[in-house]
gemmi code that builds the backbone of each chain (N, CA, C; Angstrom):
import gemmi

chains = {
    "A": [
        ("UNK", (69.394, 108.434, 93.430), (70.089, 107.152, 93.617), (71.114, 107.274, 94.748)),
        ("UNK", (70.941, 106.461, 95.782), (71.892, 106.473, 96.892), (72.898, 105.345, 96.679)),
        ("UNK", (74.176, 105.668, 96.767), (75.192, 104.619, 96.672), (75.939, 104.523, 97.995)),
        ("UNK", (76.078, 103.314, 98.510), (76.904, 103.117, 99.696), (77.737, 101.853, 99.509)),
        ("UNK", (78.830, 101.750, 100.252), (79.555, 100.480, 100.203), (79.382, 99.686, 101.491)),
        ("UNK", (78.332, 100.040, 102.243), (77.977, 99.254, 103.427), (76.810, 98.334, 103.067)),
        ("UNK", (76.479, 97.424, 103.983), (75.455, 96.435, 103.644), (74.043, 97.006, 103.638)),
        ("UNK", (73.848, 98.120, 104.316), (72.534, 98.752, 104.352), (72.696, 100.226, 104.003)),
        ("UNK", (71.582, 100.910, 103.872), (71.637, 102.364, 103.802), (71.323, 102.859, 105.202)),
        ("UNK", (72.278, 103.417, 105.922), (72.058, 103.804, 107.317), (70.866, 104.754, 107.461)),
        ("UNK", (69.998, 104.447, 108.404), (68.833, 105.285, 108.649), (67.634, 104.927, 107.795)),
        ("UNK", (67.794, 103.984, 106.878), (66.678, 103.589, 106.007), (66.559, 102.069, 106.024)),
        ("UNK", (65.363, 101.554, 105.692), (65.211, 100.100, 105.651), (65.053, 99.632, 104.211)),
        ("UNK", (65.660, 98.501, 103.931), (65.582, 97.926, 102.592), (64.276, 97.152, 102.467)),
        ("UNK", (63.495, 97.452, 101.455), (62.208, 96.762, 101.301), (62.234, 95.754, 100.148)),
        ("UNK", (63.172, 95.908, 99.211), (63.186, 94.999, 98.070), (64.603, 94.858, 97.517)),
        ("UNK", (64.949, 93.627, 97.138), (66.251, 93.365, 96.531), (66.084, 93.115, 95.037)),
        ("UNK", (67.004, 93.629, 94.228), (66.927, 93.396, 92.784), (68.113, 92.605, 92.252)),
        ("UNK", (69.046, 92.281, 93.100), (70.200, 91.500, 92.656), (71.368, 92.368, 92.207)),
        ("UNK", (72.322, 91.699, 91.591), (73.596, 92.334, 91.247), (73.460, 93.281, 90.060)),
        ("UNK", (74.049, 94.455, 90.181), (74.190, 95.345, 89.028), (75.668, 95.686, 88.887)),
        ("UNK", (76.110, 95.874, 87.654), (77.536, 96.167, 87.467), (77.738, 97.033, 86.233)),
        ("UNK", (78.895, 97.643, 86.168), (79.262, 98.440, 85.009), (80.754, 98.368, 84.830)),
        ("UNK", (81.210, 98.376, 83.575), (82.659, 98.351, 83.379), (83.040, 99.107, 82.115)),
        ("UNK", (84.264, 99.599, 82.077), (84.801, 100.198, 80.853), (86.272, 99.824, 80.748)),
        ("UNK", (86.731, 99.699, 79.526), (88.165, 99.506, 79.281), (88.648, 100.732, 78.538)),
        ("UNK", (89.707, 101.359, 79.034), (90.160, 102.592, 78.406), (91.667, 102.613, 78.227)),
        ("UNK", (92.088, 103.321, 77.220), (93.509, 103.565, 77.020), (93.701, 105.044, 76.743)),
        ("UNK", (94.857, 105.563, 77.105), (95.161, 106.970, 76.860), (95.827, 107.105, 75.501)),
        ("UNK", (95.672, 108.285, 74.876), (96.311, 108.438, 73.563), (97.834, 108.547, 73.693)),
        ("UNK", (98.505, 108.352, 72.569), (99.964, 108.199, 72.565), (100.689, 109.370, 73.230)),
        ("UNK", (100.207, 110.581, 72.954), (100.859, 111.771, 73.506), (100.979, 111.706, 75.013)),
        ("UNK", (99.877, 111.354, 75.664), (99.896, 111.297, 77.126), (100.741, 110.129, 77.619)),
        ("UNK", (100.774, 109.053, 76.828), (101.599, 107.910, 77.205), (103.073, 108.278, 77.204)),
        ("UNK", (103.469, 109.079, 76.192), (104.864, 109.505, 76.113), (105.193, 110.409, 77.294)),
        ("UNK", (104.268, 111.328, 77.593), (104.459, 112.216, 78.744), (104.630, 111.416, 80.028)),
        ("UNK", (103.795, 110.382, 80.170), (103.873, 109.539, 81.364), (105.208, 108.808, 81.395)),
        ("UNK", (105.696, 108.397, 80.219), (106.988, 107.732, 80.135), (108.112, 108.628, 80.603)),
        ("UNK", (108.025, 109.914, 80.224), (109.042, 110.873, 80.666), (108.941, 111.087, 82.170)),
        ("UNK", (107.723, 111.178, 82.656), (107.516, 111.385, 84.094), (108.044, 110.197, 84.904)),
        ("UNK", (108.098, 109.029, 84.260), (108.612, 107.833, 84.918), (110.063, 107.980, 85.348)),
        ("UNK", (110.807, 108.884, 84.671), (112.218, 109.066, 85.023), (112.345, 109.755, 86.379)),
        ("UNK", (111.522, 110.809, 86.584), (111.645, 111.547, 87.837), (110.674, 111.062, 88.915)),
        ("UNK", (109.729, 110.242, 88.536), (108.781, 109.751, 89.524), (107.737, 110.784, 89.864)),
        ("UNK", (106.842, 110.444, 90.771), (105.795, 111.365, 91.178), (104.451, 110.977, 90.601)),
        ("UNK", (103.473, 111.855, 90.804), (102.127, 111.511, 90.365), (101.988, 111.649, 88.858)),
        ("UNK", (101.337, 110.665, 88.246), (101.021, 110.731, 86.826), (99.586, 111.235, 86.702)),
        ("UNK", (99.466, 112.574, 86.572), (98.125, 113.198, 86.600), (97.260, 112.705, 85.463)),
        ("UNK", (97.874, 112.495, 84.304), (97.120, 112.030, 83.138), (96.423, 110.720, 83.408)),
        ("UNK", (97.150, 109.816, 84.061), (96.579, 108.509, 84.366), (95.529, 108.601, 85.464)),
        ("UNK", (95.779, 109.448, 86.468), (94.793, 109.613, 87.541), (93.466, 110.094, 86.965)),
        ("UNK", (93.565, 111.109, 86.079), (92.346, 111.634, 85.447), (91.650, 110.566, 84.627)),
        ("UNK", (92.432, 109.858, 83.838), (91.883, 108.808, 82.969), (91.097, 107.782, 83.780)),
        ("UNK", (91.701, 107.330, 84.874), (91.048, 106.301, 85.683), (89.817, 106.851, 86.386)),
        ("UNK", (89.914, 108.116, 86.802), (88.768, 108.724, 87.478), (87.596, 108.877, 86.505)),
        ("UNK", (87.898, 109.328, 85.278), (86.859, 109.462, 84.244), (86.212, 108.116, 83.954)),
        ("UNK", (87.058, 107.099, 83.784), (86.520, 105.779, 83.441), (85.678, 105.228, 84.575)),
        ("UNK", (86.116, 105.504, 85.806), (85.354, 105.013, 86.947), (83.976, 105.660, 87.000)),
        ("UNK", (83.952, 106.970, 86.664), (82.663, 107.662, 86.596), (81.762, 107.011, 85.557)),
        ("UNK", (82.349, 106.691, 84.415), (81.564, 106.092, 83.345), (81.006, 104.734, 83.757)),
        ("UNK", (81.838, 103.915, 84.381), (81.318, 102.597, 84.773), (80.275, 102.719, 85.876)),
        ("UNK", (80.425, 103.741, 86.748), (79.395, 103.955, 87.767), (78.090, 104.402, 87.134)),
        ("UNK", (78.195, 105.257, 86.113), (76.989, 105.693, 85.409), (76.268, 104.503, 84.793)),
        ("UNK", (77.038, 103.581, 84.225), (76.436, 102.398, 83.605), (75.735, 101.530, 84.635)),
        ("UNK", (76.364, 101.414, 85.818), (75.770, 100.619, 86.883), (74.465, 101.266, 87.363)),
        ("UNK", (74.498, 102.590, 87.533), (73.311, 103.312, 88.001), (72.178, 103.183, 86.986)),
        ("UNK", (72.536, 103.269, 85.710), (71.545, 103.120, 84.639), (70.837, 101.765, 84.736)),
        ("UNK", (71.646, 100.740, 84.940), (71.118, 99.387, 85.059), (70.162, 99.275, 86.255)),
        ("UNK", (70.563, 99.906, 87.362), (69.738, 99.844, 88.570), (68.427, 100.596, 88.377)),
        ("UNK", (68.495, 101.701, 87.641), (67.279, 102.478, 87.388), (66.285, 101.682, 86.554)),
        ("UNK", (66.798, 100.938, 85.591), (65.927, 100.106, 84.756), (65.186, 99.065, 85.587)),
        ("UNK", (65.842, 98.591, 86.635), (65.218, 97.588, 87.498), (64.211, 98.216, 88.465)),
        ("UNK", (64.242, 99.528, 88.577), (63.328, 100.200, 89.492), (63.893, 100.370, 90.890)),
        ("UNK", (65.214, 100.316, 91.023), (65.830, 100.469, 92.339), (66.055, 101.947, 92.636)),
        ("UNK", (66.169, 102.293, 93.921), (66.512, 103.672, 94.247), (67.793, 103.769, 95.082)),
        ("UNK", (68.474, 102.631, 95.264), (69.768, 102.670, 95.956), (70.595, 101.469, 95.537)),
        ("UNK", (71.911, 101.614, 95.620), (72.810, 100.481, 95.394), (73.685, 100.347, 96.628)),
        ("UNK", (73.645, 99.159, 97.249), (74.451, 98.953, 98.458), (75.612, 98.017, 98.162)),
        ("UNK", (76.574, 98.017, 99.075), (77.736, 97.142, 98.977), (78.513, 97.301, 97.666)),
        ("UNK", (78.728, 98.543, 97.266), (79.441, 98.812, 96.014), (80.924, 98.466, 96.172)),
        ("UNK", (81.471, 97.779, 95.179), (82.893, 97.440, 95.176), (83.542, 97.919, 93.886)),
        ("UNK", (84.790, 98.349, 94.000), (85.565, 98.750, 92.820), (86.633, 97.704, 92.543)),
        ("UNK", (86.920, 97.481, 91.265), (88.032, 96.599, 90.918), (88.739, 97.169, 89.695)),
        ("UNK", (90.050, 97.096, 89.695), (90.838, 97.576, 88.567), (91.701, 96.435, 88.073)),
        ("UNK", (91.744, 96.237, 86.767), (92.690, 95.267, 86.257), (93.295, 95.790, 84.971)),
        ("UNK", (94.537, 95.445, 84.777), (95.251, 95.900, 83.602), (95.169, 94.779, 82.569)),
        ("UNK", (94.379, 95.005, 81.512), (94.134, 93.924, 80.568), (95.189, 93.856, 79.467)),
        ("UNK", (95.712, 95.000, 79.061), (96.740, 95.009, 78.026), (97.679, 96.158, 78.326)),
        ("UNK", (98.749, 96.255, 77.567), (99.689, 97.343, 77.799), (99.003, 98.682, 77.596)),
        ("UNK", (99.013, 99.505, 78.630), (98.469, 100.847, 78.501), (96.958, 100.940, 78.581)),
        ("UNK", (96.275, 99.804, 78.778), (94.821, 99.855, 78.909), (94.411, 99.254, 80.243)),
        ("UNK", (93.396, 99.830, 80.844), (92.951, 99.333, 82.141), (91.451, 99.145, 82.136)),
        ("UNK", (90.993, 98.130, 82.845), (89.566, 97.925, 82.988), (89.137, 98.359, 84.372)),
        ("UNK", (88.086, 99.171, 84.422), (87.525, 99.601, 85.681), (86.167, 98.948, 85.830)),
        ("UNK", (85.984, 98.229, 86.921), (84.777, 97.461, 87.112), (84.139, 97.880, 88.424)),
        ("UNK", (82.859, 98.161, 88.388), (82.122, 98.537, 89.591), (80.912, 97.623, 89.707)),
        ("UNK", (80.661, 97.094, 90.903), (79.483, 96.261, 91.062), (78.865, 96.461, 92.436)),
        ("UNK", (77.595, 96.146, 92.530), (76.891, 96.331, 93.801), (75.536, 95.654, 93.745)),
        ("UNK", (74.761, 95.789, 94.806), (73.441, 95.184, 94.866), (72.391, 96.281, 94.800)),
        ("UNK", (71.499, 96.155, 93.828), (70.425, 97.152, 93.679), (69.305, 96.822, 94.650)),
        ("UNK", (68.856, 97.835, 95.379), (67.783, 97.632, 96.354), (66.806, 98.799, 96.297)),
        ("UNK", (65.650, 98.577, 96.942), (64.709, 99.679, 97.114), (64.654, 99.981, 98.600)),
        ("UNK", (64.817, 101.238, 98.981), (64.805, 101.600, 100.398), (63.648, 102.561, 100.680)),
        ("UNK", (63.281, 102.591, 101.966), (62.238, 103.505, 102.409), (62.769, 104.415, 103.495)),
    ],
    "B": [
        ("UNK", (129.778, 104.470, 74.937), (130.162, 105.558, 75.848), (128.986, 106.514, 76.089)),
        ("UNK", (128.369, 106.946, 74.964), (127.226, 107.866, 75.110), (126.108, 107.210, 75.916)),
        ("UNK", (125.947, 105.914, 75.707), (124.891, 105.202, 76.432), (125.094, 105.283, 77.937)),
        ("UNK", (126.358, 105.105, 78.342), (126.666, 105.136, 79.772), (126.403, 106.530, 80.329)),
        ("UNK", (126.792, 107.546, 79.559), (126.578, 108.923, 80.023), (125.089, 109.198, 80.186)),
        ("UNK", (124.308, 108.758, 79.205), (122.854, 108.961, 79.279), (122.280, 108.242, 80.495)),
        ("UNK", (122.757, 107.015, 80.740), (122.268, 106.229, 81.878), (122.583, 106.941, 83.191)),
        ("UNK", (123.842, 107.431, 83.302), (124.233, 108.121, 84.539), (123.415, 109.398, 84.710)),
        ("UNK", (123.189, 110.109, 83.595), (122.375, 111.316, 83.654), (120.957, 111.003, 84.141)),
        ("UNK", (120.401, 109.928, 83.606), (119.038, 109.540, 83.988), (118.966, 109.200, 85.470)),
        ("UNK", (119.991, 108.472, 85.946), (120.004, 108.093, 87.362), (120.112, 109.333, 88.242)),
        ("UNK", (121.012, 110.248, 87.848), (121.211, 111.460, 88.641), (119.942, 112.303, 88.662)),
        ("UNK", (119.336, 112.442, 87.476), (118.094, 113.210, 87.373), (117.009, 112.567, 88.224)),
        ("UNK", (116.908, 111.242, 88.130), (115.913, 110.519, 88.905), (116.146, 110.710, 90.382)),
        ("UNK", (117.405, 110.654, 90.802), (117.718, 110.766, 92.224), (117.336, 112.146, 92.757)),
        ("UNK", (117.809, 113.207, 92.072), (117.592, 114.544, 92.612), (116.131, 114.972, 92.496)),
        ("UNK", (115.561, 114.818, 91.295), (114.179, 115.255, 91.089), (113.226, 114.391, 91.905)),
        ("UNK", (113.486, 113.078, 91.923), (112.608, 112.167, 92.652), (112.635, 112.425, 94.141)),
        ("UNK", (113.834, 112.641, 94.677), (113.992, 112.899, 96.103), (113.270, 114.184, 96.497)),
        ("UNK", (113.463, 115.216, 95.658), (112.836, 116.505, 95.930), (111.313, 116.389, 95.890)),
        ("UNK", (110.821, 115.714, 94.834), (109.364, 115.587, 94.677), (108.763, 114.804, 95.835)),
        ("UNK", (109.473, 113.758, 96.267), (108.937, 112.939, 97.351), (108.857, 113.728, 98.649)),
        ("UNK", (109.896, 114.536, 98.910), (109.915, 115.327, 100.132), (108.748, 116.318, 100.143)),
        ("UNK", (108.551, 116.980, 98.992), (107.468, 117.958, 98.889), (106.109, 117.286, 99.057)),
        ("UNK", (105.994, 116.106, 98.441), (104.720, 115.397, 98.502), (104.390, 114.996, 99.943)),
        ("UNK", (105.415, 114.490, 100.658), (105.192, 114.094, 102.046), (104.794, 115.279, 102.914)),
        ("UNK", (105.411, 116.450, 102.637), (105.058, 117.644, 103.399), (103.594, 117.993, 103.196)),
        ("UNK", (103.159, 117.941, 101.921), (101.769, 118.316, 101.647), (100.803, 117.271, 102.202)),
        ("UNK", (101.208, 115.992, 102.176), (100.363, 114.933, 102.751), (100.166, 115.169, 104.244)),
        ("UNK", (101.278, 115.460, 104.946), (101.196, 115.645, 106.394), (100.324, 116.841, 106.747)),
        ("UNK", (100.466, 117.915, 105.956), (99.698, 119.122, 106.213), (98.201, 118.846, 106.053)),
        ("UNK", (97.844, 118.165, 104.959), (96.433, 117.902, 104.707), (95.873, 116.867, 105.672)),
        ("UNK", (96.712, 115.937, 106.115), (96.233, 114.949, 107.087), (95.835, 115.626, 108.386)),
        ("UNK", (96.572, 116.673, 108.763), (96.219, 117.411, 109.974), (94.905, 118.149, 109.806)),
        ("UNK", (94.685, 118.689, 108.601), (93.434, 119.404, 108.349), (92.218, 118.483, 108.466)),
        ("UNK", (92.401, 117.223, 108.101), (91.274, 116.292, 108.086), (91.182, 115.457, 109.361)),
        ("UNK", (91.884, 115.886, 110.421), (91.885, 115.091, 111.648), (90.501, 114.919, 112.248)),
        ("UNK", (89.616, 115.909, 112.018), (88.280, 115.825, 112.619), (87.310, 114.990, 111.785)),
        ("UNK", (87.794, 114.413, 110.710), (86.948, 113.538, 109.886), (87.534, 112.130, 109.906)),
        ("UNK", (87.089, 111.304, 110.872), (87.690, 109.982, 110.977), (87.227, 109.048, 109.860)),
        ("UNK", (88.135, 108.257, 109.356), (87.804, 107.225, 108.370), (88.095, 105.885, 109.011)),
        ("UNK", (87.079, 105.039, 109.102), (87.247, 103.758, 109.799), (86.890, 102.606, 108.877)),
        ("UNK", (87.433, 101.432, 109.200), (87.196, 100.291, 108.321), (86.005, 99.442, 108.751)),
        ("UNK", (85.469, 99.650, 109.936), (84.323, 98.830, 110.311), (83.042, 99.341, 109.666)),
        ("UNK", (82.004, 98.491, 109.663), (80.806, 98.823, 108.908), (79.910, 99.749, 109.712)),
        ("UNK", (78.788, 100.109, 109.086), (77.888, 101.109, 109.672), (77.168, 100.613, 110.917)),
        ("UNK", (77.280, 99.282, 111.199), (76.522, 98.729, 112.316), (76.968, 99.282, 113.663)),
        ("UNK", (78.155, 99.826, 113.704), (78.679, 100.370, 114.949), (78.163, 101.785, 115.220)),
        ("UNK", (77.517, 102.399, 114.235), (77.066, 103.774, 114.435), (75.589, 103.785, 114.818)),
        ("UNK", (75.179, 104.751, 115.631), (73.757, 104.865, 115.972), (72.955, 105.258, 114.727)),
        ("UNK", (72.170, 104.301, 114.222), (71.552, 104.459, 112.905), (70.491, 105.565, 112.857)),
        ("UNK", (69.764, 105.756, 113.984), (68.675, 106.739, 113.944), (69.193, 108.178, 113.797)),
        ("UNK", (70.504, 108.360, 114.018), (71.065, 109.706, 113.926), (71.519, 110.088, 112.526)),
        ("UNK", (71.554, 109.097, 111.631), (72.152, 109.371, 110.322), (71.193, 110.160, 109.441)),
        ("UNK", (71.674, 111.277, 108.908), (70.839, 112.087, 108.028), (71.027, 111.694, 106.570)),
        ("UNK", (72.256, 111.449, 106.169), (72.473, 111.049, 104.777), (73.736, 110.221, 104.651)),
        ("UNK", (73.770, 109.387, 103.607), (74.964, 108.579, 103.362), (75.280, 108.598, 101.868)),
        ("UNK", (76.542, 108.778, 101.556), (76.957, 108.795, 100.144), (78.265, 108.039, 99.973)),
        ("UNK", (78.445, 107.530, 98.777), (79.693, 106.858, 98.451), (80.749, 107.906, 98.120)),
        ("UNK", (81.918, 107.810, 98.771), (83.008, 108.724, 98.440), (84.227, 107.896, 98.054)),
        ("UNK", (85.048, 108.444, 97.153), (86.219, 107.700, 96.711), (87.299, 108.663, 96.254)),
        ("UNK", (88.513, 108.193, 96.240), (89.618, 109.007, 95.759), (90.706, 108.093, 95.258)),
        ("UNK", (91.453, 108.552, 94.262), (92.503, 107.687, 93.740), (93.714, 108.510, 93.330)),
        ("UNK", (94.856, 107.850, 93.267), (96.082, 108.522, 92.846), (96.970, 107.509, 92.131)),
        ("UNK", (97.596, 107.946, 91.054), (98.552, 107.111, 90.341), (99.934, 107.698, 90.595)),
        ("UNK", (100.808, 106.943, 91.223), (102.150, 107.440, 91.539), (103.172, 106.547, 90.838)),
        ("UNK", (104.182, 107.207, 90.279), (105.217, 106.465, 89.565), (106.553, 106.577, 90.313)),
        ("UNK", (107.367, 105.562, 90.134), (108.660, 105.511, 90.820), (109.726, 106.161, 89.931)),
        ("UNK", (110.766, 106.756, 90.536), (111.787, 107.400, 89.699), (112.875, 106.405, 89.276)),
        ("UNK", (113.705, 106.883, 88.339), (114.670, 105.987, 87.689), (115.699, 105.421, 88.670)),
        ("UNK", (116.132, 106.260, 89.591), (117.143, 105.856, 90.565), (116.620, 104.725, 91.453)),
        ("UNK", (115.408, 104.913, 91.935), (114.829, 103.911, 92.829), (114.543, 102.608, 92.106)),
        ("UNK", (114.220, 102.735, 90.805), (113.937, 101.535, 90.037), (115.183, 100.655, 89.961)),
        ("UNK", (116.332, 101.311, 89.759), (117.589, 100.563, 89.692), (117.950, 99.994, 91.060)),
        ("UNK", (117.695, 100.816, 92.087), (117.942, 100.381, 93.465), (117.139, 99.123, 93.780)),
        ("UNK", (115.879, 99.140, 93.346), (115.000, 97.999, 93.619), (115.441, 96.778, 92.827)),
        ("UNK", (115.930, 97.011, 91.603), (116.399, 95.895, 90.780), (117.620, 95.245, 91.420)),
        ("UNK", (118.490, 96.075, 92.006), (119.667, 95.551, 92.705), (119.234, 94.763, 93.933)),
        ("UNK", (118.221, 95.276, 94.616), (117.730, 94.634, 95.814), (117.172, 93.235, 95.511)),
        ("UNK", (116.685, 93.091, 94.276), (116.155, 91.794, 93.848), (117.219, 90.700, 93.868)),
        ("UNK", (118.471, 91.095, 93.710), (119.554, 90.106, 93.692), (119.783, 89.546, 95.084)),
        ("UNK", (119.816, 90.461, 96.074), (120.157, 90.021, 97.428), (118.936, 89.697, 98.280)),
        ("UNK", (117.780, 90.199, 97.859), (116.577, 90.000, 98.657), (116.522, 90.956, 99.819)),
        ("UNK", (115.420, 90.936, 100.542), (115.274, 91.817, 101.693), (114.239, 92.888, 101.456)),
        ("UNK", (114.209, 93.833, 102.360), (113.204, 94.870, 102.320), (113.495, 95.868, 101.202)),
        ("UNK", (112.481, 96.158, 100.393), (112.666, 97.120, 99.299), (112.034, 98.450, 99.705)),
        ("UNK", (112.837, 99.280, 100.352), (112.333, 100.559, 100.863), (111.861, 101.485, 99.766)),
        ("UNK", (112.454, 101.368, 98.592), (112.103, 102.254, 97.480), (110.631, 102.102, 97.103)),
        ("UNK", (110.143, 100.869, 97.106), (108.745, 100.641, 96.749), (107.806, 100.957, 97.900)),
        ("UNK", (108.308, 100.807, 99.135), (107.457, 101.077, 100.288), (106.951, 102.515, 100.287)),
        ("UNK", (107.881, 103.454, 100.029), (107.459, 104.851, 100.067), (106.533, 105.165, 98.905)),
        ("UNK", (106.740, 104.494, 97.780), (105.852, 104.688, 96.623), (104.418, 104.301, 96.964)),
        ("UNK", (104.256, 103.129, 97.558), (102.916, 102.648, 97.885), (102.296, 103.459, 99.012)),
        ("UNK", (103.141, 103.836, 99.977), (102.668, 104.630, 101.101), (102.109, 105.961, 100.613)),
        ("UNK", (102.856, 106.606, 99.699), (102.408, 107.895, 99.165), (101.103, 107.741, 98.409)),
        ("UNK", (101.008, 106.707, 97.583), (99.797, 106.505, 96.776), (98.581, 106.296, 97.670)),
        ("UNK", (98.732, 105.468, 98.713), (97.596, 105.173, 99.581), (97.161, 106.386, 100.378)),
        ("UNK", (98.150, 107.088, 100.953), (97.783, 108.239, 101.773), (97.137, 109.334, 100.934)),
        ("UNK", (97.651, 109.516, 99.716), (97.060, 110.506, 98.814), (95.621, 110.115, 98.461)),
        ("UNK", (95.400, 108.823, 98.212), (94.051, 108.361, 97.857), (93.084, 108.593, 99.014)),
        ("UNK", (93.527, 108.296, 100.240), (92.658, 108.502, 101.406), (92.332, 109.983, 101.567)),
        ("UNK", (93.332, 110.844, 101.332), (93.102, 112.281, 101.459), (92.103, 112.769, 100.426)),
        ("UNK", (92.210, 112.254, 99.198), (91.267, 112.672, 98.150), (89.860, 112.203, 98.467)),
        ("UNK", (89.775, 110.986, 99.052), (88.463, 110.493, 99.454), (87.865, 111.410, 100.518)),
        ("UNK", (88.703, 111.818, 101.484), (88.205, 112.678, 102.553), (87.783, 114.042, 102.023)),
        ("UNK", (88.511, 114.555, 101.036), (88.140, 115.873, 100.525), (86.860, 115.806, 99.697)),
        ("UNK", (86.484, 114.616, 99.251), (85.211, 114.469, 98.540), (84.040, 114.465, 99.519)),
        ("UNK", (84.305, 114.087, 100.775), (83.250, 113.966, 101.770), (83.047, 115.289, 102.487)),
        ("UNK", (82.500, 116.277, 101.776), (82.232, 117.552, 102.426), (80.976, 117.415, 103.278)),
        ("UNK", (80.949, 118.080, 104.397), (79.810, 118.089, 105.343), (79.569, 116.735, 106.007)),
        ("UNK", (80.449, 115.776, 105.837), (80.249, 114.479, 106.479), (80.884, 114.486, 107.865)),
        ("UNK", (80.378, 113.611, 108.750), (80.936, 113.512, 110.096), (81.922, 112.367, 110.239)),
        ("UNK", (81.712, 111.303, 109.454), (82.687, 110.230, 109.469), (82.542, 109.379, 108.211)),
        ("UNK", (83.578, 108.629, 107.914), (83.543, 107.731, 106.763), (83.688, 106.317, 107.294)),
        ("UNK", (82.707, 105.452, 106.996), (82.766, 104.075, 107.484), (83.039, 103.110, 106.329)),
        ("UNK", (83.428, 101.910, 106.701), (83.651, 100.822, 105.746), (84.658, 101.187, 104.658)),
        ("UNK", (85.741, 101.803, 105.072), (86.749, 102.230, 104.093), (87.499, 101.020, 103.551)),
        ("UNK", (87.643, 100.965, 102.251), (88.423, 99.915, 101.610), (89.514, 100.576, 100.778)),
        ("UNK", (90.701, 100.011, 100.825), (91.811, 100.536, 100.024), (92.310, 99.431, 99.117)),
        ("UNK", (92.420, 99.732, 97.839), (92.903, 98.732, 96.892), (94.041, 99.292, 96.067)),
        ("UNK", (94.900, 98.422, 95.622), (96.052, 98.846, 94.835), (96.085, 98.050, 93.544)),
        ("UNK", (96.401, 98.722, 92.450), (96.544, 98.023, 91.178), (97.769, 98.559, 90.466)),
        ("UNK", (98.483, 97.664, 89.824), (99.642, 98.082, 89.055), (99.175, 98.407, 87.641)),
        ("UNK", (99.433, 99.629, 87.185), (98.951, 100.010, 85.857), (100.093, 100.553, 85.014)),
        ("UNK", (99.788, 100.880, 83.775), (100.783, 101.464, 82.886), (101.452, 100.423, 82.030)),
        ("UNK", (102.448, 100.870, 81.296), (103.094, 100.032, 80.294), (103.752, 98.793, 80.894)),
        ("UNK", (104.287, 98.923, 82.113), (105.047, 97.808, 82.672), (104.174, 96.856, 83.464)),
        ("UNK", (102.843, 97.087, 83.440), (101.959, 96.326, 84.318), (102.008, 94.825, 84.046)),
        ("UNK", (102.180, 94.464, 82.775), (102.136, 93.044, 82.459), (103.521, 92.414, 82.328)),
        ("UNK", (104.536, 93.227, 82.563), (105.886, 92.693, 82.482), (106.271, 92.084, 83.826)),
        ("UNK", (107.065, 91.041, 83.758), (107.471, 90.368, 84.988), (108.526, 91.195, 85.738)),
        ("UNK", (108.531, 91.064, 87.039), (109.581, 91.658, 87.873), (109.735, 93.162, 87.712)),
        ("UNK", (108.682, 93.830, 87.311), (108.844, 95.258, 87.176), (107.592, 95.959, 87.667)),
        ("UNK", (107.784, 97.032, 88.383), (106.662, 97.790, 88.909), (106.896, 99.229, 88.504)),
        ("UNK", (106.097, 99.724, 87.569), (106.302, 101.089, 87.084), (105.525, 102.064, 87.912)),
        ("UNK", (104.204, 102.007, 87.782), (103.371, 102.921, 88.532), (102.220, 102.147, 89.173)),
        ("UNK", (101.800, 102.633, 90.322), (100.705, 101.970, 91.016), (99.545, 102.933, 91.182)),
        ("UNK", (98.345, 102.392, 91.155), (97.175, 103.172, 91.469), (96.627, 102.686, 92.789)),
        ("UNK", (96.371, 103.622, 93.679), (95.689, 103.270, 94.919), (94.326, 103.924, 94.878)),
        ("UNK", (93.306, 103.158, 95.223), (91.973, 103.749, 95.335), (91.430, 103.470, 96.726)),
        ("UNK", (90.865, 104.507, 97.323), (90.241, 104.371, 98.636), (88.781, 104.735, 98.482)),
        ("UNK", (87.885, 103.914, 99.042), (86.481, 104.282, 98.987), (85.769, 103.877, 100.258)),
        ("UNK", (84.696, 104.584, 100.543), (83.942, 104.313, 101.753), (82.606, 105.028, 101.703)),
        ("UNK", (81.835, 104.903, 102.772), (80.534, 105.552, 102.839), (80.618, 106.704, 103.833)),
        ("UNK", (80.354, 107.907, 103.339), (80.388, 109.079, 104.207), (79.039, 109.261, 104.866)),
        ("UNK", (79.032, 109.379, 106.186), (77.794, 109.570, 106.934), (77.769, 110.959, 107.524)),
        ("UNK", (76.618, 111.604, 107.431), (76.474, 112.847, 108.182), (75.330, 112.660, 109.169)),
        ("UNK", (75.553, 113.130, 110.392), (74.584, 112.912, 111.464), (73.639, 114.096, 111.597)),
        ("UNK", (72.446, 113.817, 112.129), (71.495, 114.894, 112.408), (71.998, 115.722, 113.581)),
        ("UNK", (71.673, 117.010, 113.550), (72.051, 117.878, 114.661), (71.277, 117.453, 115.895)),
        ("UNK", (71.998, 117.253, 116.987), (71.330, 116.780, 118.207), (70.649, 117.957, 118.909)),
    ],
}
model = gemmi.Model(1)
for chain_id, residues in chains.items():
    chain = gemmi.Chain(chain_id)
    for i, (resn, *xyz) in enumerate(residues, 1):
        res = gemmi.Residue()
        res.name, res.seqid = resn, gemmi.SeqId(i, " ")
        for name, pos in zip(("N", "CA", "C"), xyz):
            atom = gemmi.Atom()
            atom.name, atom.element = name, gemmi.Element(name[0])
            atom.pos, atom.b_iso = gemmi.Position(*pos), 0.0
            res.add_atom(atom)
        chain.add_residue(res)
    model.add_chain(chain)
structure = gemmi.Structure()
structure.add_model(model)
structure.setup_entities()
C-alpha cells in the first residue's frame, strides 16, 4: 500500500478511483499520565506521554483507513489528510482520510 | 499566606525550569536543522518535480506536543488585559512546529526531498475546551518523501 499526500503517486499512473476512505479513533490517556502531564505543565516543555498517545492513535486510524482501502481492492491512497480535534477534556480524535486508487 | 507562597514558588519554578528547557530545546533544534539541510521540505506539490526520475514515494509525518510553563501562562494572561503581541505563546508554537518538521524529516530516511508539506496545529489536553486558555499544543507536519533514481 502506497500512501502519499500529493494528488498522484509520482512515477506511476492512476488507473482506477475508488473514492474516499477514512479512519478515526478517539483516545484518552489514563489518570496517572494525565497527572504527570499536569505537573509538567508547571515547567513547560514537551509532554512525551501525549506525543506518544497521539502518534499511537494516528497509527491506528491509518491502519483502519488502509484496511478499508484494501477491501475495495486499492493499492494506493493519495491526497491523505490528517485532522485532530479535541472532543472532550483529555480526549482527542485523530482522523485520517484520503482517496483510494489503483496505480500501475 | 501559604497560597501566595505556593503561587510564587510555582512562578519561580516555571520561570527558571521553563527558561532553561526552552534554551536547551532551541539548541537541539538548531543543531538538528543543520544536519537535515540537505533534505529540503517544500510546500508545493509533486508536479514541479521530474516525475520519470522518482523511484519511490512514501507518506512521512512527525508530531510534537509542547506545553507552556507557569510563568509564561501568567505573563500571557496579563497580556490579555492590555492586548498586543504575546511572545510567550509565539515561542511555544514555534518550538512545536520546528520539532514536528524535524521528526518528519528524520522519518524520511533515504529520501531526496519532501514535497507537499502541510503543518497543522491543534490545542489538546485538559484546557483545550476552556475559554481564553492555551495549555499545550500539538503540531503535526506531514508530506510525501520522494527518492530519485540514480542518474
